[in-house]
C-alpha positions, 0 to 999 in steps of 0.5 A, a space after each residue: 079934517 083930523 086924520 091919523 096914520 098907523 105907521 112903521 117908519 121901516 116900511 117904504 109903503 108907510 113912509 110913501 103914504 105919510 110923504 103924500 099926506 104932508 106934500 098934500 098940506 096935512 099934518 096927520 097924527 103919526 102913530 107908530 103902532 109897533 112901539 104904541 099898539 092901538 086897544 082894543 076899542 081902537 082897533 074895532 072903531 078902525 075896522 067898523 070905519 073901514 067896514 072890515 073884519 080883522 082878517 082884513 088888515 092882518 099882516 100874513 107874513 113873519 113868524 108872528 103870523 105863522 104862530 097863530 095857526 089856522 087864521 080861518 078857525 079864530 074868531 074875530 075876537 080872538 084876531 083882535 086880542 092877538 093883533 093888540 098883543 103883538 101889533 106886529 100882525 097888523 098890516 100898514 099903513 092904516 090912514 084914519 079920518 073922522 069918516 073913514 079908514 083905509 089899509 093903504 095897500 096899495 098906497 094910492 087908497 090913502 086918497 078914499 079917506 082923504 079926497 
């Protein structure tokens, strides 16, 4: 099974999930999304696999989030565009397999994708 983790090495939750995957003998493709953000098509594919809306993976902390203003008034397309332009707005970690994707908050959610 091909697995990708959208990872921030500075995040303890992200490090925990990556460690669990590696302990299980899996070798996920690691995307440090702050350095290499997903493009619009990739983010839409991830959301479709999750059965989620952009607001579901929006990181609701920090200056970038505060600068968005009233998120409820933003369209899905606008949120995706902002996440692509400012990947710090994407909550992490997100683990993606061929059949599903999940935001690993709490980290135990990773098993929904790889079990």
